[in-house]
C-alpha positions in Angstrom: 15.1 3.2 17.5 12.5 0.7 16.1 13.8 -2.3 14.9 12.4 -5.6 13.1 13.4 -8.5 11.4 13.3 -8.3 7.7 10.0 -9.7 6.3 8.1 -8.8 9.6 5.8 -6.2 10.3 6.2 -6.0 14.0 8.9 -3.6 15.2 10.2 -3.2 18.9 11.7 -0.2 20.6 15.2 -0.1 21.7 17.7 2.7 23.0 19.5 4.1 19.8 23.2 3.2 20.1 26.0 1.2 18.3 24.6 -1.4 16.0 25.7 -4.6 18.1 24.2 -2.9 21.1 20.8 -2.6 19.4 20.7 -5.8 18.3 21.3 -7.5 21.6 18.7 -5.3 23.0 16.3 -6.0 20.3 16.9 -9.8 20.4 16.5 -9.9 24.4 13.1 -8.2 23.9 12.0 -10.4 21.2 13.0 -13.5 23.0 11.1 -12.2 25.9 8.1 -11.3 24.0 8.0 -14.0 21.3 10.0 -16.6 22.7 12.5 -16.9 20.0 15.3 -15.0 18.0 16.7 -15.6 14.6 20.6 -14.8 14.5 20.8 -15.1 10.7 18.0 -12.5 9.8 18.9 -9.3 8.8 17.4 -6.4 11.1 15.7 -3.5 9.6 16.1 0.0 11.3 12.2 1.1 10.8 12.3 4.6 12.7 14.4 6.5 14.8 12.6 8.9 17.3 14.2 11.9 19.1 12.8 13.8 22.0 13.6 17.6 22.8 12.9 19.1 26.1 13.7 22.1 27.8 13.0 23.4 31.5 9.7 25.1 32.6 8.5 26.7 35.5 7.7 24.4 38.4 3.9 23.8 38.6 2.3 23.3 42.1 -0.2 20.4 41.6 -1.1 21.0 45.4 -2.2 18.1 47.8 -5.5 16.7 48.8 -7.1 17.7 52.0 -9.7 15.3 53.9 -13.1 17.2 55.1 -13.8 14.6 57.8 -12.9 11.6 59.7 -11.6 8.5 58.1 -14.2 6.3 59.9 -16.8 4.7 57.6 -20.0 6.8 57.2 -22.1 3.5 57.4 -22.2 -0.3 57.3 -24.0 -1.7 54.3 -24.6 -5.0 52.4 -23.7 -5.8 48.9 -22.6 -8.5 46.6 -18.9 -9.8 46.8 -17.0 -13.0 46.4 -20.0 -14.8 45.3 -22.3 -13.9 48.3 -23.9 -11.1 50.3 -21.4 -9.3 52.6 -21.8 -6.6 55.2 -18.9 -4.1 54.7 -18.1 -0.2 55.4 -19.1 2.4 53.4 -16.7 5.5 53.2 -17.2 9.0 51.9 -14.2 10.0 49.4 -14.3 13.4 50.6 -13.4 12.2 54.1 -10.6 10.2 53.2 -7.0 11.8 53.7 -3.9 11.1 51.7 -2.3 7.9 53.0 -5.6 6.3 54.2 -5.8 2.7 53.3 -9.0 0.8 52.9 -9.1 -2.8 52.7 -12.0 -4.8 51.1 -14.7 -5.6 50.9 -15.6 -2.1 51.2 -17.5 0.9 49.3 -16.4 4.2 48.5 -19.0 6.8 47.5 -18.7 10.1 46.0 -20.8 12.5 44.0 -20.1 11.2 40.5 -20.0 7.3 41.4 -19.2 4.5 43.8 -15.9 2.6 43.9 -16.4 -1.1 44.9 -13.5 -3.0 46.7 -13.8 -6.7 46.8 -12.4 -8.9 49.1 -8.3 -9.7 48.3 -8.0 -5.8 47.3 -7.3 -2.6 49.0 -7.4 1.0 48.0 -5.3 3.7 49.1 -5.5 7.5 49.0 -2.5 9.2 47.2 -0.9 12.6 47.8 -3.1 14.2 45.3 -6.3 12.5 46.2 -5.9 9.8 43.8 -7.5 6.6 44.7 -5.4 3.6 43.9 -6.6 -0.1 43.8 -4.2 -3.0 44.6 -4.6 -6.6 44.7 -3.6 -7.6 48.2 -2.3 -11.0 46.9 -2.0 -11.1 43.2 -1.0 -14.9 43.2 -3.8 -15.9 45.3 -5.6 -18.9 44.1 -9.4 -18.7 43.3 -10.9 -21.8 44.8 -13.5 -23.4 42.5 -15.7 -26.1 43.4 -15.2 -28.8 40.9 -18.1 -30.8 42.1 -20.5 -27.8 42.2 -23.3 -27.1 39.7 -22.0 -24.8 37.0 -22.3 -21.2 37.7 -23.5 -19.4 34.7 -20.8 -16.5 35.5 -18.0 -18.8 35.9 -19.1 -20.7 32.6 -19.1 -17.4 30.5 -16.0 -16.4 32.0 -14.3 -19.9 30.9 -15.8 -19.6 27.7 -14.1 -16.3 27.0 -10.8 -17.1 28.9 -10.2 -20.2 26.7 -11.0 -18.1 23.4 -8.8 -15.3 24.9 -5.8 -17.7 24.8 -6.5 -18.8 21.4 -6.9 -15.0 20.2 -3.5 -14.1 21.8 -2.0 -16.8 20.0 -3.4 -15.6 16.6 -1.9 -12.1 17.7 1.7 -13.6 18.1 1.4 -15.5 15.0 0.6 -12.5 12.9 3.2 -10.2 14.7 6.0 -12.9 13.9 5.2 -14.4 10.7 7.0 -13.5 7.4 4.7 -14.4 5.0 2.0 -12.4 3.4 -0.4 -15.4 3.8 -0.1 -15.5 7.4 0.5 -12.1 8.7 -1.9 -10.2 5.9 -4.3 -12.5 4.8 -4.6 -14.2 8.2 -5.0 -17.7 7.0 -4.6 -19.5 9.9 -6.2 -20.8 13.1 -5.3 -21.2 16.7 -7.3 -23.4 19.3 -7.1 -24.7 22.8 -7.7 -28.6 23.2 -8.4 -30.9 26.7 -6.0 -33.6 27.5 -8.0 -35.8 25.1 -7.7 -33.7 22.1 -11.0 -32.5 22.1 -11.6 -28.6 20.8 -12.5 -26.6 23.7 -12.3 -23.3 22.4 -11.1 -21.3 19.2 -10.6 -17.8 18.0 -12.7 -16.7 15.2 -10.2 -17.7 12.5 -10.9 -20.3 9.7 -13.6 -22.7 10.2 -12.3 -25.2 7.8 -9.2 -25.4 10.1 -10.9 -25.6 13.6 -12.9 -28.8 13.0 -10.2 -30.8 11.9 -7.3 -29.8 14.2 -8.6 -32.1 17.1 -8.2 -35.1 15.0 -4.5 -33.9 14.4 -4.2 -33.7 18.1 -5.4 -37.0 18.8 -3.2 -38.6 16.2 -0.1 -37.0 18.1 -1.7 -38.3 21.5 -2.0 -42.0 20.0 1.5 -42.1 18.5 3.3 -40.2 21.2 1.3 -39.7 24.2 3.5 -41.2 26.9 6.7 -40.1 25.3 5.9 -36.3 24.9 8.1 -34.2 27.3 7.6 -30.5 28.4 9.2 -28.3 25.3 8.0 -30.5 22.6 6.2 -29.7 19.7 4.8 -31.7 17.0 4.3 -30.6 13.2 1.9 -32.3 10.8 -0.1 -31.4 7.7 -1.2 -35.1 6.4 -4.9 -34.7 5.5 -5.4 -38.4 6.6 -4.2 -37.7 10.0 -6.5 -34.7 10.8 -4.8 -32.1 8.3 -6.9 -30.2 5.6 -4.5 -30.0 2.7 -0.6 -30.1 2.4 0.0 -26.2 2.7 -2.0 -26.1 6.0 0.8 -26.9 8.3 -0.3 -27.7 12.1 1.8 -27.3 15.1 0.9 -29.0 18.3 2.1 -28.4 21.9 1.3 -30.1 25.1 0.6 -28.2 28.1 2.1 -30.0 31.0 1.5 -29.8 35.0 4.1 -28.1 37.1 6.0 -31.6 37.6 6.1 -31.9 33.9 4.6 -35.4 34.1 1.1 -35.0 33.1 -0.4 -33.6 30.1 -3.1 -31.1 31.2 -4.3 -29.4 27.7 -2.8 -29.0 24.2 -2.5 -25.7 22.2 -2.2 -25.8 18.4 -2.2 -23.6 15.4 -2.5 -24.3 11.7 -1.0 -21.8 9.3 -1.4 -22.1 5.2 2.1 -21.9 3.7 2.5 -20.2 0.5 4.4 -23.2 -1.1 5.2 -26.7 0.5 6.2 -28.0 -2.8 4.3 -30.0 -5.5 3.7 -29.8 -9.1 3.1 -26.2 -9.4 4.1 -23.1 -7.4 1.7 -22.4 -4.4 1.1 -26.1 -4.0 -2.2 -26.2 -5.5 -1.6 -28.2 -8.5 -4.8 -28.4 -10.5 -3.7 -32.0 -12.3 -2.5 -33.6 -9.2 -3.8 -37.3 -8.8 -1.6 -38.3 -5.8 -0.9 -36.6 -2.4 2.7 -36.6 -3.0 2.3 -34.4 -6.1 0.7 -31.7 -3.9 3.8 -31.1 -1.7 5.8 -32.4 1.1 3.9 -34.7 3.5 4.9 -34.0 7.1 3.4 -36.6 9.4 4.0 -36.5 13.3 7.4 -34.4 13.0 9.0 -33.6 16.3 9.8 -29.8 15.4 10.9 -28.7 18.9 12.5 -31.3 21.0 12.5 -30.1 24.8 12.6 -26.4 23.6 15.3 -27.0 20.9 14.5 -26.2 17.4 15.3 -29.0 14.9 16.1 -27.0 12.0 18.5 -29.1 10.4 16.0 -32.1 10.3 13.3 -29.8 9.4 15.1 -28.3 6.4 16.0 -31.8 5.1 12.5 -33.1 5.4 11.5 -30.1 3.3 14.0 -30.4 0.8 14.2 -34.2 0.2 10.5 -35.1 -0.8 9.6 -36.0 -4.5 8.3 -32.4 -5.1 10.2 -30.5 -2.3 9.4 -26.9 -1.1 10.6 -24.1 -3.4 11.7 -21.9 -0.6 12.2 -24.0 2.9 13.5 -20.7 4.5 10.2 -19.4 4.3 8.6 -22.3 5.7 11.2 -22.4 8.6 10.4 -18.7 9.3 6.6 -19.3 9.5 7.1 -22.5 11.9 9.3 -20.3 14.0 6.1 -17.9 14.3 3.7 -20.9 15.0 6.2 -22.2 17.8 6.2 -18.8 19.5 2.2 -18.8 19.2 1.9 -22.0 20.8 4.5 -20.9 23.6 2.3 -17.9 24.2 -0.9 -20.2 24.6 0.9 -22.6 26.8 1.9 -19.9 29.3 -1.6 -18.4 29.2 -3.1 -21.8 30.1 -0.4 -22.4 32.7 -1.2 -19.0 34.3 -4.9 -19.9 34.2 -4.3 -23.3 36.2 -2.2 -21.3 38.6 -4.8 -19.0 39.2 -7.8 -21.3 39.5 -6.4 -24.7 40.2 -6.0 -27.8 37.8 -9.6 -29.2 39.3 -11.6 -25.8 38.7 -10.1 -25.3 35.2 -10.8 -29.1 34.3 -14.3 -29.1 35.5 -15.1 -25.8 33.6 -13.3 -27.3 30.3 -16.1 -30.3 31.0 -18.8 -27.7 31.4 -17.9 -25.7 28.2 -18.2 -28.8 26.3 -21.5 -29.7 28.0 -23.0 -26.3 27.4 -22.2 -26.3 23.5 -23.8 -29.8 23.6 -27.2 -28.4 25.2 -27.0 -25.5 22.9 -27.0 -27.5 19.7 -29.8 -29.8 21.3 -31.9 -26.9 21.8 -31.3 -26.1 17.9 -32.3 -29.6 17.2 -35.6 -29.2 19.1 -36.8 -26.9 16.5 -35.3 -28.5 13.2 -37.2 -30.7 10.8 -36.0 -33.7 8.6 -34.5 -32.3 5.6 -32.6 -33.6 2.4 -30.9 -32.3 -0.8 -28.9 -33.3 -3.7 -26.9 -30.8 -5.9 -24.7 -31.3 -8.6 -21.0 -30.0 -8.8 -19.3 -28.5 -11.8 -18.0 -32.0 -12.9 -21.6 -33.4 -12.8 -21.0 -35.7 -9.6 -23.9 -35.3 -6.9 -23.4 -34.2 -3.3 -26.1 -35.5 -1.3 -27.4 -35.1 2.5 -30.4 -36.5 4.5 -30.9 -35.2 7.7 -32.9 -37.3 10.2 -33.8 -35.5 13.3 -34.9 -37.7 16.5 -36.9 -35.0 18.8 -37.0 -37.6 21.7 -33.4 -38.2 21.7 -32.6 -34.6 20.7 -30.2 -35.8 18.1 -29.6 -35.9 14.3 -28.3 -38.2 11.7 -26.5 -36.5 9.0 -26.1 -39.1 6.0 -24.3 -38.0 2.7 -25.0 -41.4 1.2 -25.6 -40.8 -2.4 -22.5 -38.5 -3.1 -20.5 -39.1 -6.0 -17.4 -41.6 -6.0 -13.8 -40.4 -5.3 -12.4 -38.4 -8.4 -9.2 -39.1 -10.1 -8.1 -35.5 -9.5 -7.9 -33.3 -6.4 -11.5 -32.3 -5.5 -11.6 -34.9 -2.9 -11.9 -34.0 0.8 -10.8 -36.3 3.8 -13.5 -36.8 6.1 -12.5 -34.1 8.8 -13.1 -31.5 6.2 -16.9 -32.8 5.8 -17.0 -32.9 9.8 -15.4 -29.4 9.9 -18.4 -28.3 7.6 -21.0 -30.0 9.9 -19.5 -28.4 13.1 -19.5 -25.0 11.5 -23.2 -25.2 10.2 -24.5 -26.3 13.2 -22.6 -23.8 15.5 -24.0 -21.1 13.4 -27.6 -22.1 14.0 -26.9 -21.6 17.8 -27.7 -17.9 18.6 -25.9 -18.1 21.8 -22.4 -16.7 22.7 -20.3 -20.0 22.9 -17.0 -21.0 21.2 -17.2 -23.4 18.4 -16.0 -26.9 20.2 -16.3 -30.6 20.3 -19.4 -30.4 22.4 -21.4 -29.2 19.4 -20.9 -32.6 17.7 -22.0 -34.7 20.6 -25.6 -34.7 19.4 -24.8 -35.4 15.8 -24.3 -38.7 13.9 -22.2 -38.5 10.7 -22.7 -41.2 7.9 -19.6 -40.4 5.2 -19.5 -43.2 2.6 -16.2 -44.5 2.0 -15.0 -44.3 -1.5 -16.8 -41.0 -2.1 -15.4 -37.8 -2.8 -15.9 -37.0 1.1 -13.9 -39.9 2.2 -11.3 -40.9 -0.5 -8.5 -43.6 -0.2 -5.6 -43.0 1.5 -2.9 -40.9 -0.6 -5.5 -39.5 -2.8 -5.2 -35.9 -4.0 -7.1 -33.6 -1.8 -6.0 -29.9 -2.3 -8.8 -28.7 -3.8 -11.3 -30.7 -1.5 -10.4 -28.6 1.4 -11.5 -25.5 0.0 -14.3 -26.3 -2.7 -15.8 -29.4 -1.4 -16.0 -27.7 1.8 -18.1 -24.9 0.8 -20.3 -27.1 -1.3 -21.1 -29.4 1.9 -21.9 -25.9 3.9 -24.4 -25.0 1.2 -26.0 -28.3 1.0 -26.5 -28.7 4.6 -28.0 -25.1 5.0 -30.4 -25.6 1.9 -31.6 -29.0 3.5 -32.2 -27.2 6.8 -33.9 -24.5 4.7 -31.8 -22.0 6.5 -30.2 -20.5 3.4 -29.7 -20.2 -0.2 -26.3 -21.1 -1.6 -23.5 -18.8 -1.0 -20.8 -18.8 -3.8 -19.9 -22.3 -3.3 -16.2 -21.6 -3.7 -13.0 -20.0 -2.3 -11.7 -18.8 -5.8 -8.2 -20.1 -5.1 -5.7 -18.0 -7.5 -2.1 -18.6 -7.2 0.9 -16.9 -9.0 4.4 -18.1 -8.8 7.7 -19.2 -10.2 11.1 -20.1 -8.5 11.5 -16.6 -7.1 8.2 -16.1 -5.4 4.9 -17.9 -4.7 1.5 -15.7 -4.3 -1.8 -17.3 -3.0 -5.2 -15.6 -2.3 -8.9 -16.7 -2.0 -11.2 -14.1 -3.6 -14.7 -13.1 -1.9 -18.2 -13.3 -3.6 -21.6 -13.3 -2.7 -23.2 -15.2 0.1 -26.8 -16.7 0.0 -30.2 -15.1 0.9 -32.4 -16.9 3.8 -35.5 -16.1 5.7 -35.6 -12.5 6.6 -32.4 -11.5 5.2 -30.6 -10.6 1.9 -27.1 -11.9 1.1 -23.9 -10.1 1.8 -22.0 -8.8 -1.0 -18.1 -9.1 -1.7 -17.6 -11.3 1.3 -15.8 -14.6 2.1 -18.3 -17.2 3.3 -18.6 -20.2 5.4 -15.3 -22.2 5.6 -12.7 -19.5 5.0 -12.6 -16.5 7.0 -9.3 -14.7 5.3 -8.6 -11.1 4.4 -7.9 -10.1 0.9 -4.4 -9.1 0.7 -4.1 -5.1 0.7 -3.0 -3.9 -2.6 -0.2 -1.7 -1.5 1.3 -4.8 0.4 0.6 -7.1 -2.9 2.0 -4.7 -5.4 5.2 -3.7 -3.0 6.1 -7.4 -2.5 5.3 -9.2 -5.7 5.6 -8.5 -9.5 1.6 -8.2 -9.6 -0.6 -5.2 -10.2 -4.5 -4.8 -9.2 -6.3 -3.0 -11.9 -10.0 -3.8 -10.8 -11.5 -4.9 -7.7 -15.2 -4.1 -7.6 -18.6 -5.5 -7.2 -20.1 -7.4 -9.8 -23.5 -5.9 -10.5 -26.4 -8.2 -11.0 -24.6 -11.4 -9.9 -27.0 -12.0 -6.8 -30.0 -14.4 -7.3 -33.2 -12.7 -7.5 -36.0 -13.2 -5.0 -38.0 -11.5 -1.8 -34.5 -11.5 -0.3 -31.6 -11.1 -2.8 -28.5 -13.2 -2.9 -25.2 -11.4 -2.4 -23.1 -10.1 -5.4 -19.9 -11.6 -6.4 -16.7 -9.3 -7.4 -14.6 -8.6 -10.6 -11.0 -8.7 -9.8 -8.3 -8.0 -12.4 -4.5 -8.7 -12.0 -1.8 -7.9 -14.5 1.4 -9.9 -14.0 4.7 -7.9 -14.5 7.0 -10.8 -14.9 6.7 -14.2 -16.5 4.7 -16.6 -14.1 2.6 -19.5 -13.8 -1.1 -18.6 -12.6 -3.2 -21.5 -11.3 -6.8 -21.2 -10.5 -8.8 -23.8 -8.5 -12.4 -22.9 -8.2 -16.1 -24.2 -8.5 -19.7 -22.8 -9.3 -18.7 -22.1 -12.8 -21.0 -24.5 -14.7 -23.5 -25.1 -12.0 -24.9 -22.0 -10.4 -25.3 -21.4 -6.7 -28.9 -22.3 -6.0 -31.7 -20.2 -4.9 -34.1 -21.6 -2.2 -37.8 -21.6 -1.7 -38.4 -20.0 -5.1 -35.6 -17.8 -5.1 -33.4 -17.3 -8.3 -29.7 -18.7 -8.5 -26.8 -16.7 -8.1 -24.6 -16.0 -11.4 -21.8 -18.7 -12.0 -18.1 -17.5 -12.0 -16.1 -16.9 -15.1 -12.5 -15.7 -15.9 -10.3 -14.9 -18.8 -6.7 -13.7 -19.8 -6.1 -10.8 -21.7 -2.9 -11.0 -23.8 -0.6 -8.5 -24.7 -2.1 -8.0 -28.2 -5.7 -7.4 -26.9 -7.1 -11.0 -27.3 -8.8 -12.5 -24.5 -8.9 -16.2 -23.7 -11.5 -17.8 -21.6 -9.9 -20.1 -18.7 -11.6 -23.2 -17.2 -12.2 -22.9 -13.5 -9.6 -25.4 -12.8 -6.5 -24.6 -14.7 -2.9 -23.7 -14.8 -1.5 -21.3 -17.3 1.8 -19.7 -18.2 1.3 -16.0 -18.3 3.9 -13.6 -20.0 4.8 -10.2 -18.5 2.0 -7.6 -19.2 -0.8 -10.2 -19.3 -3.8 -9.8 -17.1 -6.3 -12.3 -15.6 -9.8 -11.1 -14.9 -12.1 -13.1 -12.3 -15.8 -12.8 -12.0 -16.8 -14.6 -8.7 -20.3 -16.0 -8.4 -23.0 -14.4 -6.5 -25.2 -15.9 -3.9 -28.6 -17.6 -4.5 -32.0 -15.5 -3.6 -34.6 -16.7 -1.2 -38.4 -16.8 -1.8 -40.1 -15.9 -5.0 -40.1 -12.4 -5.9 -43.7 -10.9 -5.9 -42.9 -7.2 -6.7 -44.3 -4.3 -5.0 
């Protein structure tokens, strides 16, 4: 029988039987795989499988026979264990069942050659199968921490650190209950060193990844000496490394075997569908203070030596001035985030067990050094640049990039950017930092994880009091999504790398006290030298999916009536900008609809003579057929049967169009 928790999509197979027996088997398996169970959640019997068998005639598969002696056919030289070795070469046809071959060795046959490295052995089974086994599965692979970095090991550790984050993401997706996390994949997972520096990430949300290190360093500063094995910290404060309040981060230290020294951190950040605030979905367009956007979680001990502090968490979520509307949903997703961190911590511990702390630590440093050098190579070919663009409210966003080729560094100065806004289109400095990290990582052609090393050659100047560095307590929910996109556009434009992409995430929310739904809508990306923009894609700081129509309509009182490309919305040029999309959603119950978007008045710019992309627009169709235009930032009460249509911006074109 395949069982799953109500609200999740991941089922586990258990033997069919009495209800309690199946529940016990499911919980045992769930605890083993994901590290937690939820006693008060209903189980769903998803499928029952049955198998029918009947006896058939016995089949004689025979046994293998050898055609010669088991002695080696020759002694050969090949590369193994980091150096050249002399080892025996066997002919597979000569090996009788029961033969064991210890590595290093080669076994050749007509269709190939099997390499058996040192520490491995091969055995020939009764029917001639060749089975390779590790001689000592727990043998530590000694790495010389003082040696010059080995390019092969560097690539290996780059990918191993990334694999840890990717596995964390898989666990989070499999155990989450919210559509936002399990369907839209609005989350990020990453690995950090003992100083809170980002080492590696899975390819999740760029706007999260450049900011999470500041959250880890906040925890280190406040709790460094008091953290214990099994502790995890939750926070979402945008002024302590958060991005906006719906993005909740859970951080876990990875200790040494003695439980006394922190070796690494693993962390993940997930967008919760609602964390309180003035409007359902926690993106109120008229918020002027941070607390109006939801519950502020600052350095909260969510797991204490392995014990989930559910009562304290529920109290926190329920006692704010504008509390969470469904604390149970938040708690469920936080359980999933904890499970993801546990998986990451186990993987990091296994890596240290295999390669030793000194080896893993040394290559963590090499990973950062390699990223630094990769960005310096990018800077070698860059020139100075500057750009100022206006946003929809008329405020300027300015950047000046000064390249020092002798020092192989760059100064990125946002002086000239407009002042802090009274509303929520402000971004904490970590959001601007995330955008800079993302842009310069995009300019690197090599395969490497986005990490802290990329920032070493870069000096950032972010003027205090601007909308890129607002005062503590300012509203910021839209800055995370909208300002971050604009910063990417202006940076790429100043560098001559790309015309503007849509410059918005087109945040759309529906909700009331019964449900909350959130999505970001794709659009057109900007064209650049040698390439057209892509159509109907998420760009730059967002990397989420759109919710599947079947899932959306099955879960919420909403119906999708149109989702298509917006023809002609990409900017013209030798290389054309990508097209936006048209999306129409009809509400089937009374609800509050909130839209937070940009590029409605100011079009995404073209570059080098290319045309601008079309700005976005939206309207509501009332029951009597009237259509009402809606602003780019608005909250509207919608009645059952009404529909909203959104046309998202296209990307800018590149290079003046010369015709054929």
